[in-house]
C-alpha positions in Angstrom: -243.7 -24.9 -131.9 -241.4 -26.6 -134.7 -239.9 -30.2 -134.9 -236.4 -30.7 -136.5 -234.8 -33.8 -137.3 -231.4 -34.5 -138.2 -229.2 -37.1 -139.1 -225.4 -36.8 -138.3 -222.4 -39.1 -139.5 -219.0 -38.8 -138.1 -215.9 -40.7 -139.4 -212.8 -40.8 -137.1 -209.6 -43.0 -137.0 -211.1 -45.8 -135.3 -214.4 -45.9 -137.3 -217.5 -43.8 -138.1 -220.9 -43.4 -136.2 -224.0 -41.8 -136.7 -227.2 -40.5 -134.8 -230.5 -39.0 -135.6 -232.1 -36.4 -133.5 -235.1 -34.6 -133.2 -235.4 -30.9 -131.7 -238.5 -29.0 -130.4 -238.3 -25.2 -130.2 -240.5 -22.2 -131.1 -238.8 -21.5 -134.4 -236.8 -23.8 -137.0 -233.8 -22.4 -136.5 -233.5 -22.8 -132.6 -235.2 -26.3 -133.3 -232.4 -27.0 -136.2 -229.6 -26.2 -133.5 -231.2 -28.2 -130.7 -231.3 -31.8 -133.1 -227.6 -30.8 -134.1 -227.0 -30.4 -130.5 -228.1 -33.4 -129.5 -227.0 -35.5 -132.4 -223.5 -34.1 -132.1 -223.0 -35.1 -128.5 -224.4 -38.7 -129.4 -222.1 -39.3 -132.5 -218.8 -37.9 -130.6 -220.1 -40.2 -127.5 -220.0 -43.3 -129.8 -216.9 -42.5 -131.1 -215.2 -41.8 -128.0 -212.0 -44.2 -127.1 -212.0 -46.4 -124.2 -209.5 -44.8 -121.5 -208.7 -47.5 -119.4 -205.2 -47.5 -118.5 -204.3 -44.0 -119.6 -204.8 -40.6 -118.8 -207.2 -38.0 -120.6 -206.3 -34.3 -121.7 -209.4 -32.0 -121.8 -208.6 -29.1 -124.1 -211.3 -26.8 -123.2 -211.3 -24.4 -126.1 -211.8 -25.9 -129.6 -209.0 -25.8 -132.1 -208.4 -26.7 -135.7 -207.8 -30.5 -136.1 -204.5 -29.6 -137.8 -203.3 -27.9 -134.1 -204.7 -30.9 -132.6 -202.6 -33.3 -134.2 -199.8 -31.3 -133.7 -200.4 -30.9 -130.2 -200.6 -34.9 -130.1 -197.2 -34.9 -131.5 -195.4 -32.9 -129.4 -196.8 -34.4 -126.2 -195.8 -38.0 -127.6 -192.5 -36.7 -128.3 -191.5 -34.1 -125.9 -193.2 -35.2 -122.7 -191.1 -38.2 -121.0 -193.7 -41.2 -120.0 -196.3 -40.2 -122.5 -195.8 -43.3 -125.0 -198.8 -42.8 -127.2 -201.3 -40.1 -127.5 -204.6 -39.7 -129.6 -207.9 -38.2 -130.2 -210.4 -39.7 -127.6 -213.5 -37.9 -127.9 -215.0 -34.5 -129.6 -217.5 -32.7 -127.7 -220.6 -31.0 -129.4 -218.9 -27.5 -128.1 -215.8 -28.6 -130.2 -213.5 -29.1 -127.2 -210.9 -32.1 -127.3 -210.0 -34.9 -125.3 -206.8 -36.5 -126.0 -205.6 -40.1 -124.7 -202.0 -40.4 -123.2 -201.0 -43.8 -122.6 -198.0 -44.1 -120.3 -196.8 -44.6 -116.6 -197.6 -41.2 -116.1 -200.0 -40.2 -113.1 -202.3 -37.1 -113.9 -200.2 -34.6 -111.7 -196.8 -35.6 -113.4 -198.7 -34.8 -117.0 -199.9 -31.4 -115.4 -196.3 -30.6 -114.4 -194.5 -31.7 -117.3 -197.3 -29.9 -119.7 -195.7 -26.6 -118.2 -192.7 -27.3 -120.8 -194.6 -28.5 -123.7 -193.8 -25.9 -126.3 -196.8 -25.5 -129.3 -195.9 -23.9 -132.6 -198.3 -20.8 -133.1 -200.3 -21.8 -129.5 -199.4 -22.1 -125.7 -200.6 -24.7 -123.6 -201.8 -23.4 -120.3 -202.4 -26.7 -118.0 -205.3 -25.9 -116.0 -206.1 -28.5 -113.4 -206.1 -32.0 -112.5 -210.0 -33.2 -112.4 -209.8 -36.8 -111.2 -206.9 -39.3 -110.9 -207.2 -39.6 -114.6 -207.9 -36.3 -116.0 -206.2 -33.0 -116.4 -207.8 -29.8 -118.1 -205.8 -27.7 -120.3 -206.2 -24.9 -122.8 -204.6 -23.6 -125.9 -204.4 -20.2 -126.3 
C-alpha cells in the first residue's frame, strides 16, 4: 500500500485555486494518479463559473486551449443570441464547459451549432441534457 500527496494550483481568467489530495494504491504510480485526479477535480470545481441565467455547452472531448478559445470567439460571433461565451469549467478528463449568455434556449443553441464552422475542426452538437446544458464534440 502506497500513499501519495499532491498539491495542485490552477490559474484562470477569474482567479486561482489550489487543492491537496492524497491517493492510496498498491503502487506509487497508481497512488499518484489517484491523488492527481482528485486534486484536479477539486481545482476545476473551485474555478467553475456560476452559470445562473445562461446555457452551458459541454465539450465531451479534450482539445487544446487555443482551439477552445477559437471556438469561444466563433460562437460569440456567429450564433445569433449568444451575447458572451467563456470557459466555465475544465474537467479532470480535459473536457471543457463553456458558459453562453443570451436569450437562447438549449434547443435553439443545439440547432444553431449545426451552422458553426470552426477552423481545423468540426463541431457536432450531440444532445440537450437539461434545460440549460447542451453536449457537443469537436472532431
